[in-house]
KOLZA-301765 format. One record per residue (C-alpha): residue number from 0; residue in three letters; x, y, z. Coordinates in nm, 2 decimals, m for minus. Layout:
// KOLZA-301765
   k   r     xx     yy     zz
 NUM Ala      X      Y      Z
...
***
This chain:
// KOLZA-301765
   k   r     xx     yy     zz
   0 Met   8.11  12.51  10.92
   1 Ser   8.00  12.20  10.75
   2 Phe   7.62  12.06  10.73
   3 Asp   7.65  11.87  11.04
   4 His   7.36  11.73  11.15
   5 Ile   7.30  11.34  11.27
   6 Pro   6.98  11.18  11.15
   7 Val   6.71  11.11  11.42
   8 Leu   6.56  10.78  11.48
   9 Leu   6.73  10.64  11.15
  10 Glu   6.69  10.26  11.19
  11 Glu   6.36  10.28  11.26
  12 Thr   6.26  10.54  11.02
  13 Ile   6.44  10.30  10.75
  14 Glu   6.29   9.97  10.86
  15 Gly   5.96  10.15  10.88
  16 Leu   5.92  10.27  10.55
  17 Arg   5.99   9.92  10.42
  18 Ile   6.20  10.04  10.13
  19 Arg   6.14   9.89   9.77
  20 Pro   6.46   9.84   9.60
  21 Glu   6.30   9.94   9.24
  22 Gly   6.08  10.21   9.45
  23 Thr   6.07  10.60   9.43
  24 Tyr   6.11  10.78   9.74
  25 Val   6.08  11.16   9.87
  26 Asp   6.30  11.30  10.13
  27 Gly   6.10  11.62  10.21
  28 Thr   6.33  11.75  10.47
  29 Leu   6.66  11.63  10.29
  30 Gly   6.90  11.84  10.54
  31 Gly   7.25  11.62  10.54
  32 Gly   7.15  11.41  10.35
  33 Gly   7.18  11.15  10.64
  34 His   6.81  10.96  10.62
  35 Ser   6.83  10.98  10.20
  36 Ala   7.21  10.84  10.21
  37 Cys   7.06  10.52  10.37
  38 Ile   6.78  10.48  10.14
  39 Leu   7.00  10.55   9.86
  40 Gln   7.20  10.20  10.00
  41 Arg   6.88  10.01   9.95
  42 Leu   6.80  10.12   9.60
  43 Asn   6.85   9.89   9.32
  44 Asp   6.92  10.10   8.95
  45 Gln   6.56  10.12   8.87
  46 Gly   6.51  10.27   9.24
  47 Arg   6.51  10.66   9.29
  48 Leu   6.54  10.93   9.57
  49 Ile   6.41  11.29   9.54
  50 Gly   6.55  11.50   9.81
  51 Ile   6.37  11.81   9.86
  52 Asp   6.52  12.10  10.09
  53 Arg   6.44  12.47  10.14
  54 Asp   6.81  12.56  10.28
  55 Gly   7.04  12.67  10.03
  56 Ala   7.27  12.51  10.28
  57 Ala   7.15  12.19  10.30
  58 Val   7.11  12.15   9.95
  59 Ala   7.49  12.21   9.85
  60 Ala   7.59  11.93  10.19
  61 Ala   7.36  11.69  10.06
  62 Gly   7.45  11.71   9.69
  63 Glu   7.79  11.68   9.80
  64 Arg   7.71  11.37  10.02
  65 Leu   7.55  11.21   9.79
  66 Lys   7.69  11.25   9.46
  67 Gly   7.80  10.88   9.45
  68 Phe   7.46  10.82   9.37
  69 Ser   7.32  10.85   9.03
  70 Asn   6.95  10.78   9.10
  71 Val   6.91  11.09   9.31
  72 Thr   6.74  11.42   9.24
  73 Ile   6.77  11.71   9.45
  74 Val   6.55  11.99   9.43
  75 Arg   6.56  12.33   9.63
  76 Asp   6.19  12.38   9.74
  77 Asn   5.96  12.35  10.04
  78 Tyr   5.81  12.00  10.09
  79 Cys   5.48  12.15  10.09
  80 Asn   5.54  12.18   9.75
  81 Ile   5.58  11.83   9.68
  82 Ser   5.31  11.79   9.39
  83 Arg   5.43  12.05   9.19
  84 Val   5.82  11.92   9.21
  85 Leu   5.72  11.59   9.15
  86 Asp   5.48  11.70   8.82
  87 Ser   5.80  11.87   8.74
  88 Leu   5.97  11.52   8.71
  89 Asn   5.73  11.34   8.55
  90 Ile   5.64  11.15   8.86
  91 Gly   5.26  11.05   8.95
  92 Ser   5.30  10.87   9.30
  93 Val   5.58  10.74   9.50
  94 Asp   5.59  10.45   9.71
  95 Gly   5.74  10.60  10.03
  96 Ile   5.82  10.97  10.16
  97 Leu   6.03  11.05  10.48
  98 Leu   6.00  11.41  10.65
  99 Asp   6.21  11.51  10.93
 100 Leu   6.06  11.80  11.10
 101 Gly   6.25  12.12  11.30
 102 Val   6.51  12.32  11.32
 103 Ser   6.87  12.10  11.22
 104 Ser   7.17  12.09  11.40
 105 Tyr   7.37  12.27  11.15
 106 Gln   7.09  12.57  11.18
 107 Leu   7.08  12.56  11.55
 108 Asp   7.49  12.57  11.55
 109 Thr   7.54  12.81  11.28
 110 Pro   7.52  13.13  11.53
 111 Glu   7.44  13.40  11.19
 112 Arg   7.12  13.21  11.09
 113 Gly   6.96  13.34  11.37
 114 Phe   6.82  13.04  11.53
 115 Ser   6.99  12.97  11.82
 116 Tyr   6.89  13.16  12.17
 117 Met   7.27  13.04  12.28
 118 Ser   7.47  13.33  12.11
 119 Asp   7.41  13.67  12.00
 120 Ala   7.31  13.67  11.64
 121 Pro   7.11  13.91  11.39
 122 Leu   6.78  13.78  11.42
 123 Asp   6.65  13.60  11.10
 124 Met   6.58  13.24  11.16
 125 Arg   6.47  13.18  10.79
 126 Met   6.53  12.83  10.66
 127 Asp   6.49  12.97  10.33
 128 Asp   6.71  13.25  10.32
 129 Arg   6.56  13.40   9.98
 130 Gly   6.23  13.50  10.21
 131 Ala   6.19  13.87  10.27
 132 Met   6.11  13.83  10.57
 133 Thr   6.31  13.77  10.92
 134 Ala   6.23  13.70  11.26
 135 Ala   6.33  14.07  11.36
 136 Asp   6.03  14.20  11.16
 137 Ile   5.81  13.96  11.35
 138 Val   5.98  14.09  11.65
 139 Asn   5.93  14.47  11.59
 140 Thr   5.64  14.49  11.36
 141 Tyr   5.38  14.25  11.44
 142 Ser   5.11  14.40  11.68
 143 Gln   5.12  14.29  12.11
 144 Ser   4.79  14.08  12.05
 145 Asp   4.96  13.88  11.75
 146 Leu   5.31  13.85  11.96
 147 Thr   5.10  13.71  12.23
 148 Arg   4.89  13.48  12.04
 149 Ile   5.19  13.33  11.83
 150 Ile   5.42  13.28  12.16
 151 Lys   5.13  13.12  12.34
 152 Gln   4.99  12.91  12.06
 153 Tyr   5.30  12.82  11.91
 154 Gly   5.58  12.84  12.20
 155 Glu   5.27  12.69  12.47
 156 Glu   5.44  12.99  12.69
 157 Arg   5.26  13.07  12.99
 158 Phe   5.40  13.44  13.01
 159 Ala   5.32  13.50  12.61
 160 Ala   5.11  13.80  12.73
 161 Ala   5.42  13.94  12.95
 162 Ile   5.68  13.85  12.69
 163 Ala   5.45  14.00  12.41
 164 Gly   5.41  14.34  12.63
 165 His   5.79  14.35  12.71
 166 Ile   5.88  14.35  12.34
 167 Thr   5.68  14.63  12.24
 168 Ala   5.78  14.85  12.50
 169 Ala   6.17  14.79  12.44
 170 Arg   6.13  14.81  12.05
 171 Glu   5.98  15.19  12.15
 172 Gly   6.35  15.28  12.21
 173 Gly   6.48  15.13  11.86
 174 Pro   6.41  14.82  11.69
 175 Ile   6.52  14.48  11.86
 176 Lys   6.81  14.37  11.62
 177 Thr   7.01  14.05  11.77
 178 Thr   6.88  13.74  11.95
 179 Gly   7.11  13.83  12.24
 180 Glu   6.90  14.18  12.29
 181 Leu   6.57  13.93  12.29
 182 Val   6.66  13.67  12.50
 183 Glu   6.73  13.95  12.78
 184 Ile   6.39  14.07  12.67
 185 Ile   6.24  13.75  12.78
 186 Lys   6.43  13.69  13.08
 187 Ala   6.29  14.01  13.21
 188 Ser   5.94  13.91  13.15
 189 Ile   5.97  13.61  13.36
 190 Pro   5.93  13.61  13.75
 191 Ala   6.22  13.49  13.90
 192 Lys   6.15  13.16  14.05
 193 Tyr   6.03  13.07  13.71
 194 Leu   6.38  13.15  13.54
 195 Lys   6.54  12.84  13.76
 196 Asn   6.30  12.57  13.59
 197 Ala   6.49  12.34  13.32
 198 Gly   6.51  12.44  12.98
 199 His   6.59  12.80  12.86
 200 Pro   6.38  13.06  12.92
 201 Ala   6.35  13.17  12.57
 202 Lys   6.31  12.82  12.39
 203 Arg   5.94  12.88  12.39
 204 Thr   5.90  13.21  12.22
 205 Phe   6.26  13.13  11.98
 206 Gln   6.02  12.84  11.88
 207 Ala   5.70  13.01  11.84
 208 Ile   5.88  13.30  11.63
 209 Arg   6.03  13.03  11.40
 210 Ile   5.71  12.84  11.32
 211 Glu   5.51  13.15  11.21
 212 Leu   5.82  13.29  11.04
 213 Asn   5.83  12.97  10.83
 214 Asn   5.48  12.87  10.82
 215 Glu   5.58  12.52  10.99
 216 Leu   5.24  12.43  11.14
 217 Lys   5.00  12.52  10.85
 218 Gly   5.24  12.41  10.60
 219 Leu   5.26  12.09  10.74
 220 Ser   4.87  12.06  10.78
 221 Asp   4.80  12.18  10.44
 222 Ser   5.00  11.89  10.25
 223 Leu   4.97  11.60  10.48
 224 Glu   4.65  11.47  10.26
 225 Thr   4.82  11.56   9.93
 226 Met   5.15  11.33  10.03
 227 Ile   4.94  11.05  10.14
 228 Asp   4.76  11.08   9.82
 229 Leu   5.09  11.03   9.62
 230 Leu   5.15  10.68   9.78
 231 Asp   5.12  10.41   9.55
 232 Arg   4.94  10.12   9.68
 233 Gly   5.14   9.97  10.00
 234 Gly   5.38  10.31  10.00
 235 Arg   5.43  10.44  10.32
 236 Ile   5.49  10.78  10.48
 237 Ala   5.70  10.86  10.79
 238 Ile   5.74  11.18  10.98
 239 Ile   5.97  11.27  11.25
 240 Thr   5.83  11.58  11.48
 241 Phe   6.00  11.74  11.76
 242 His   5.71  11.90  11.97
 243 Ser   5.33  11.87  12.05
 244 Leu   5.23  12.09  11.82
 245 Glu   5.36  11.91  11.50
 246 Asp   5.29  11.56  11.63
 247 Arg   4.94  11.65  11.68
 248 Ile   4.91  11.76  11.34
 249 Val   5.01  11.43  11.25
 250 Lys   4.85  11.26  11.44
 251 Gln   4.51  11.37  11.33
 252 Ala   4.59  11.36  10.99
 253 Phe   4.66  10.98  10.98
 254 Lys   4.37  10.91  11.19
 255 Thr   4.12  11.10  10.96
 256 Ala   4.28  10.93  10.67
 257 Gln   4.22  10.58  10.84
 258 Asp   3.87  10.65  10.93
 259 Pro   3.73  10.94  10.74
 260 Cys   3.37  10.90  10.82
 261 Ile   3.16  11.16  10.98
 262 Cys   2.86  10.98  10.98
 263 Pro   2.69  11.00  11.31
 264 Pro   2.75  10.72  11.55
 265 Asn   2.42  10.57  11.54
 266 Leu   2.36  10.57  11.13
 267 Pro   2.33  10.18  11.05
 268 Val   2.48  10.23  10.71
 269 Cys   2.80  10.51  10.62
 270 Ala   2.62  10.80  10.39
 271 Cys   2.89  11.05  10.36
 272 Gly   3.10  10.85  10.10
 273 Arg   3.41  10.88  10.28
 274 Val   3.66  10.58  10.23
 275 Ser   3.99  10.49  10.39
 276 Lys   4.29  10.57  10.27
 277 Gly   4.49  10.34  10.46
 278 Arg   4.61  10.20  10.80
 279 Val   4.81  10.38  11.10
 280 Ile   5.13  10.14  11.13
 281 Thr   5.23  10.35  11.43
 282 Lys   4.96  10.34  11.72
 283 Ser   5.17  10.47  11.93
 284 Pro   5.48  10.72  11.83
 285 Ile   5.83  10.56  11.78
 286 Ile   6.07  10.73  12.00
 287 Pro   6.44  10.71  12.04
 288 Gln   6.59  10.44  12.29
 289 Asn   6.83  10.57  12.58
 290 Glu   7.13  10.49  12.43
 291 Glu   7.02  10.73  12.09
 292 Met   6.92  11.00  12.33
 293 Glu   7.27  11.02  12.53
 294 Arg   7.44  10.99  12.20
 295 Asn   7.22  11.27  12.07
 296 Pro   7.05  11.47  12.31
 297 Arg   6.85  11.67  12.08
 298 Ser   6.67  11.33  11.98
 299 Lys   6.49  11.32  12.32
 300 Ser   6.18  11.50  12.21
 301 Ala   6.13  11.32  11.88
 302 Lys   5.85  11.09  11.78
 303 Leu   5.82  10.87  11.46
 304 Arg   5.45  10.78  11.29
 305 Ile   5.41  10.61  11.02
 306 Phe   5.10  10.59  10.77
 307 Glu   5.04  10.32  10.46
 308 Arg   4.84  10.38  10.17
 309 Ser   4.59  10.06  10.10
***
């Protein structure tokens, strides 16, 4: 299938980035190129966009979509390596950075990618298919305690221990190979009265395994300070998250960048020497309007936060 992904909070993100026509921008999660196309339309001949994505299908699709623009450079890599990418292009700083986190519609709707609990397919879930480890490796090799930890921590699943126990018991009869097998194991782990609750019973566990496999949260937390430091004065970073764990990391990083002082509150003069890097533009996250949520149900959990470098 073609790479089909509807950009979420498109107008709000582009407005929030406050595009400078001659500026240099980075779309760290290029996807199908929806956000990037809008950025490029606002740049003049001196402007430049760097698109980064670790998914080969996204890189190919975005390359096709953006081929009419001469001022775009597409790199297959992880946004966590943004400094290395920019160094290789002799770019020292940028005017804006965009991250649209989470899994794309294309990844969810392509069964063989193994992201979806709605189809029976190999347990893959790799955002970069060059990686050696797959979701099947996590399911079949992690200890019961490690499975409990990631399902509880990354999935915020109340039945994490039961699910981990059922997984380790089931794999004694042979490896768990498909998403369908895993879904049935998860369903069997949850009390019947809770299966009727809103949402698919496997949603949280699949999210947890995907986050663990693709190192999503650590990669985000480890790279936020670097990205803020790469911004020119007045430059902005806009980040769209889709669950509370991501949003919490972004919110805290932006808050720390704005108010980095770690001195005791009763100290009359700052002694730590930490200087603010800018200001949080979004005191509360921007969320989709009802019209967008109706048009694109997957946007319902999206939150946009923006920070401006001083």
